[in-house]
C-alpha positions as CSV (number, residue, x, y, z in Angstrom):
1,M,0.0,0.0,0.0
2,N,1.6,3.3,-1.0
3,K,1.2,6.7,0.6
4,Y,-1.2,8.0,-2.0
5,I,-3.9,5.4,-1.4
6,V,-6.8,6.2,0.9
7,L,-9.2,3.3,1.7
8,S,-12.7,4.0,2.8
9,K,-13.7,2.6,6.2
10,E,-15.9,0.0,4.6
11,V,-13.2,-1.2,2.2
12,K,-10.4,-1.1,4.8
13,L,-12.5,-3.3,7.1
14,A,-13.4,-5.7,4.3
15,L,-9.8,-6.2,3.3
16,A,-8.6,-6.5,6.8
17,N,-11.2,-9.2,7.5
18,K,-10.3,-11.0,4.2
19,Q,-13.8,-10.4,2.8
20,P,-14.5,-10.1,-1.0
21,V,-14.3,-6.7,-2.6
22,V,-15.2,-5.5,-6.1
23,A,-13.5,-2.5,-7.7
24,L,-15.7,-0.1,-9.7
25,E,-14.5,2.6,-12.1
26,S,-15.5,6.3,-12.0
27,T,-15.2,7.4,-15.6
28,I,-18.7,6.0,-16.1
29,I,-19.9,8.6,-13.5
30,S,-18.1,11.7,-14.8
31,H,-17.9,10.9,-18.6
32,G,-20.3,8.0,-19.3
33,M,-23.8,9.4,-18.3
34,P,-25.6,12.6,-17.6
35,Y,-26.3,13.9,-14.1
36,P,-28.2,12.8,-12.0
37,K,-28.5,9.4,-13.8
38,N,-24.8,8.8,-13.4
39,V,-25.0,9.2,-9.6
40,E,-28.1,7.1,-9.3
41,T,-26.5,4.3,-11.4
42,A,-23.3,4.4,-9.4
43,L,-25.1,4.1,-6.1
44,N,-27.3,1.3,-7.4
45,V,-24.2,-0.6,-8.7
46,E,-22.7,-0.4,-5.2
47,E,-25.9,-1.7,-3.6
48,I,-26.0,-4.7,-6.1
49,V,-22.4,-5.6,-5.1
50,R,-23.4,-5.6,-1.4
51,M,-26.6,-7.6,-2.1
52,H,-24.5,-10.4,-3.6
53,G,-22.0,-10.7,-0.8
54,A,-19.1,-8.4,-1.6
55,T,-18.0,-4.9,-0.6
56,P,-18.0,-2.2,-3.4
57,A,-14.9,-0.1,-3.9
58,T,-15.6,2.7,-6.4
59,I,-12.2,4.2,-7.3
60,A,-11.3,7.8,-8.2
61,I,-8.6,10.4,-7.6
62,I,-9.8,13.3,-5.4
63,G,-7.4,16.1,-4.5
64,G,-4.5,13.9,-5.7
65,K,-5.4,11.0,-3.4
66,L,-6.2,7.5,-4.8
67,K,-9.6,6.9,-3.2
68,V,-10.6,3.3,-3.0
69,G,-14.2,3.4,-1.9
70,L,-16.1,6.7,-2.2
71,T,-18.7,8.4,0.0
72,T,-22.1,9.3,-1.5
73,E,-21.0,12.9,-1.4
74,E,-17.8,12.1,-3.4
75,I,-19.8,10.2,-6.0
76,D,-22.3,13.1,-6.2
77,F,-19.3,15.5,-6.6
78,L,-17.9,13.5,-9.6
79,G,-21.4,13.3,-11.1
80,K,-22.1,17.0,-10.9
81,K,-18.6,18.0,-12.1
82,G,-18.9,15.7,-15.0
83,Q,-16.4,16.1,-17.8
84,E,-14.5,18.8,-15.9
85,V,-13.0,15.9,-14.0
86,I,-9.9,14.6,-15.7
87,K,-10.4,11.3,-17.5
88,T,-7.3,9.6,-16.0
89,S,-5.4,6.7,-17.7
90,R,-2.0,5.4,-16.7
91,R,-0.1,8.2,-18.4
92,D,-2.1,10.9,-16.6
93,L,-1.9,9.4,-13.1
94,P,1.4,10.9,-11.9
95,I,0.3,14.4,-13.2
96,V,-3.1,14.2,-11.5
97,V,-1.6,13.0,-8.2
98,A,1.3,15.4,-8.2
99,K,-0.9,18.4,-8.9
100,E,-3.5,17.2,-6.4
101,L,-6.3,17.3,-9.0
102,D,-9.5,15.3,-9.4
103,G,-9.6,12.4,-11.8
104,A,-12.0,9.8,-12.9
105,T,-10.5,6.4,-13.5
106,T,-10.6,4.5,-16.7
107,V,-10.5,0.7,-16.9
108,A,-6.7,0.8,-17.0
109,T,-6.3,3.1,-14.0
110,T,-9.0,1.4,-12.0
111,M,-7.1,-1.9,-12.5
112,I,-3.8,-0.2,-11.4
113,I,-5.3,1.2,-8.2
114,A,-7.3,-1.9,-7.4
115,A,-4.1,-4.0,-7.7
116,M,-2.3,-1.5,-5.4
117,A,-5.0,-2.1,-2.8
118,G,-5.0,-5.9,-3.2
119,I,-8.4,-6.1,-5.0
120,K,-8.6,-8.8,-7.7
121,V,-12.1,-8.4,-9.2
122,F,-13.4,-5.4,-11.1
123,A,-16.8,-4.7,-12.7
124,T,-17.2,-2.3,-15.5
125,G,-19.4,-1.7,-18.6
126,G,-17.2,-2.5,-21.5
127,I,-13.4,-2.4,-22.0
128,G,-11.6,-0.2,-24.4
129,G,-9.7,-1.7,-27.4
130,V,-8.4,-1.2,-30.8
131,H,-10.2,1.7,-32.5
132,R,-11.5,1.3,-36.0
133,G,-8.9,2.5,-38.5
134,A,-6.1,1.9,-36.0
135,Q,-4.0,0.6,-38.8
136,E,-3.4,4.3,-39.7
137,T,-4.1,6.1,-36.4
138,F,-2.5,3.6,-33.9
139,D,-5.4,4.5,-31.6
140,I,-5.3,1.6,-29.1
141,S,-6.7,1.8,-25.6
142,A,-4.3,1.6,-22.7
143,D,-6.8,-0.8,-21.2
144,L,-5.4,-3.6,-23.3
145,L,-1.8,-3.2,-22.1
146,E,-3.0,-3.0,-18.5
147,L,-4.9,-6.3,-19.0
148,A,-1.6,-7.8,-20.2
149,N,0.3,-6.7,-17.1
150,T,-2.0,-6.2,-14.1
151,E,-3.5,-9.0,-12.1
152,V,-7.1,-8.1,-12.0
153,A,-10.1,-10.0,-13.4
154,V,-12.4,-7.6,-15.4
155,I,-16.1,-8.5,-15.7
156,C,-17.6,-6.6,-18.6
157,A,-20.1,-6.8,-21.4
158,G,-17.3,-7.3,-23.8
159,I,-15.5,-4.8,-26.0
160,K,-17.4,-1.6,-26.8
161,S,-19.3,-2.0,-30.0
162,I,-17.8,1.3,-31.4
163,L,-14.4,-0.4,-31.6
164,D,-12.8,-3.1,-33.8
165,I,-13.6,-6.2,-31.8
166,G,-11.6,-8.6,-34.1
167,L,-8.4,-6.6,-33.9
168,T,-8.9,-6.1,-30.1
169,L,-9.1,-9.9,-29.6
170,E,-5.9,-10.4,-31.7
171,Y,-4.1,-7.8,-29.5
172,L,-5.3,-9.6,-26.3
173,E,-4.2,-13.0,-27.7
174,T,-0.7,-11.6,-28.5
175,H,-0.3,-10.4,-25.0
176,G,-1.6,-13.6,-23.4
177,V,-4.8,-12.2,-21.9
178,T,-7.4,-15.0,-21.3
179,V,-10.9,-14.1,-22.6
180,L,-13.8,-16.0,-21.1
181,G,-17.4,-16.0,-22.0
182,Y,-19.8,-16.1,-19.0
183,K,-22.6,-18.6,-20.0
184,S,-21.7,-17.8,-23.6
185,D,-19.5,-19.3,-26.3
186,N,-19.1,-15.9,-28.0
187,L,-17.8,-12.6,-26.7
188,P,-20.6,-10.1,-26.2
189,A,-20.4,-6.7,-27.9
190,F,-21.6,-4.3,-25.3
191,Y,-25.1,-3.4,-26.6
192,L,-25.4,-6.8,-28.2
193,R,-25.2,-10.2,-26.6
194,D,-23.1,-11.7,-29.4
195,S,-20.2,-10.1,-31.3
196,G,-19.8,-13.1,-33.6
197,F,-16.3,-13.8,-32.2
198,L,-15.5,-16.9,-30.1
199,V,-14.0,-16.6,-26.6
200,D,-11.0,-18.7,-25.4
201,E,-13.3,-20.7,-23.0
202,R,-16.9,-20.7,-21.9
203,V,-17.6,-20.6,-18.1
204,D,-20.9,-21.3,-16.6
205,S,-20.4,-20.4,-12.9
206,P,-18.6,-18.0,-10.7
207,K,-16.7,-21.0,-9.3
208,E,-15.2,-21.8,-12.7
209,V,-14.0,-18.3,-13.1
210,A,-12.5,-18.2,-9.6
211,N,-10.6,-21.5,-10.3
212,I,-9.2,-20.1,-13.6
213,M,-8.1,-16.9,-11.8
214,N,-6.5,-18.9,-9.0
215,A,-4.7,-21.2,-11.5
216,K,-3.3,-18.3,-13.5
217,W,-1.9,-16.3,-10.6
218,T,-0.6,-19.2,-8.5
219,M,1.4,-20.2,-11.5
220,G,3.0,-16.8,-11.5
221,L,1.4,-15.7,-14.9
222,K,1.1,-11.9,-15.0
223,G,-1.8,-10.0,-16.3
224,G,-5.6,-10.0,-15.9
225,L,-8.5,-11.8,-17.4
226,V,-11.5,-10.6,-19.4
227,I,-14.9,-12.2,-18.5
228,G,-17.4,-11.2,-21.1
229,N,-20.9,-11.2,-19.5
230,P,-23.7,-10.6,-22.1
231,V,-26.3,-7.9,-21.4
232,P,-29.6,-9.5,-20.2
233,E,-31.6,-10.5,-23.3
234,E,-34.5,-8.2,-22.5
235,Y,-32.2,-5.1,-22.6
236,E,-30.3,-6.0,-25.8
237,E,-30.4,-3.4,-28.5
238,N,-31.8,-4.0,-32.0
239,K,-28.7,-5.0,-34.0
240,E,-29.7,-3.1,-37.2
241,K,-30.6,0.1,-35.2
242,I,-27.5,0.1,-33.0
243,T,-25.2,-0.6,-36.0
244,K,-26.7,2.3,-37.9
245,A,-26.2,4.6,-34.9
246,I,-22.6,3.5,-34.4
247,N,-21.8,4.0,-38.1
248,Q,-23.3,7.5,-38.0
249,A,-21.4,8.4,-34.8
250,L,-18.1,7.2,-36.3
251,L,-18.7,9.2,-39.4
252,E,-19.3,12.3,-37.3
253,L,-16.1,11.6,-35.3
254,N,-14.0,11.3,-38.5
255,E,-15.3,14.6,-39.6
256,S,-14.5,16.3,-36.3
257,D,-11.2,17.3,-34.6
258,I,-11.9,15.0,-31.6
259,K,-9.0,12.6,-30.9
260,G,-7.6,10.2,-28.3
261,K,-9.3,9.8,-25.0
262,D,-12.2,12.1,-25.9
263,S,-13.3,9.8,-28.8
264,T,-15.1,7.2,-26.7
265,P,-17.2,9.6,-24.6
266,F,-18.2,11.4,-27.8
267,L,-19.2,8.2,-29.6
268,L,-21.2,6.9,-26.7
269,A,-23.0,10.2,-26.3
270,R,-23.8,10.3,-30.0
271,V,-25.1,6.7,-30.0
272,K,-27.3,7.6,-27.0
273,D,-28.8,10.5,-28.9
274,L,-29.2,8.6,-32.2
275,T,-31.0,5.8,-30.4
276,G,-33.3,8.2,-28.5
277,G,-31.8,7.3,-25.2
278,E,-32.3,3.5,-25.6
279,S,-28.5,2.8,-25.5
280,L,-28.2,4.6,-22.2
281,E,-30.7,2.2,-20.6
282,T,-28.9,-0.8,-22.1
283,N,-25.6,0.6,-20.7
284,I,-27.1,0.9,-17.2
285,Q,-28.6,-2.6,-17.3
286,L,-25.4,-4.3,-18.5
287,V,-23.4,-2.5,-15.7
288,Y,-25.9,-3.8,-13.1
289,N,-25.6,-7.3,-14.5
290,N,-21.8,-7.1,-14.4
291,A,-21.8,-5.9,-10.8
292,K,-23.9,-8.9,-9.8
293,V,-21.7,-11.4,-11.5
294,A,-18.5,-9.7,-10.3
295,A,-19.6,-9.9,-6.7
296,Q,-20.4,-13.6,-7.1
297,I,-17.0,-14.2,-8.6
298,A,-15.3,-12.2,-5.8
299,V,-17.0,-14.4,-3.2
300,E,-15.9,-17.6,-4.9
301,Y,-12.3,-16.3,-5.5
302,N,-12.1,-15.3,-1.8
303,K,-12.9,-18.9,-0.8
304,R,-10.0,-20.1,-3.0
305,I,-7.6,-17.8,-1.3
306,F,-8.7,-17.8,2.3
307,N,-10.5,-21.1,2.8
308,S,-8.4,-24.1,1.9
309,S,-11.3,-26.5,2.3
310,S,-13.1,-24.8,-0.6
311,R,-10.1,-25.0,-3.0
312,G,-10.2,-27.2,-6.0
């Protein structure tokens, strides 16, 4: 534990008592949804984690401190401040900390801080990846390199549909990142339950996931895992409608001057507008579903680590 980390009382107590903890990101609060829906969603996600036997640890940088577990007031602060909060990836982290600024953590940064705190399970919406046209732009999310190096299991609804899913999977394979499908043979595609791309292995229970996590890390293999958890069927978007909205949003992005880390928030916001808000509801429901499964996995993984009679 380094001097920059501040654990909430709830998280500190859970870790001290060897209880399961689930990390949660904060970019979804500041950059992913409008206020007050963002705050409402974040608080609901925390409650879902608790309901399924784990302690939530929403992560953000506030005043240069790496906060692991936020108060309701801190979540509301991030939600109200919105995009004024710095979207913080690995490269930004030393600047935000040194200048004592406020930062919302991406998938990559949430993984980094979770690992620092000793948290092995992280629930998010969807991971970043290789952007379409990356053959020319080299626009590849830092999430992927973090997955290759940081020992945290990421439960998500797959790779964001706005990205190049095929190239992202190739990148993950090259870097030895195991990609699992939760009750699915194919990786989900965020708004859609099936991307059309196979996963490395299907898993049908939290226990299976926990066993794979345990095997990987006890062998000394570095890096994380991706657990693709499809959005519940009743909330899945219409494929034709969402594809049309994504293509339109990408066209508008290409015609703009928006680059780098601002691309994804722009695309998600435009898809929301183009679907009449439907994609936002899908986004919320898939995050809720990921929080539930992540808590269940954290409970099972905790048994593997702290209860020898449950190993196997």
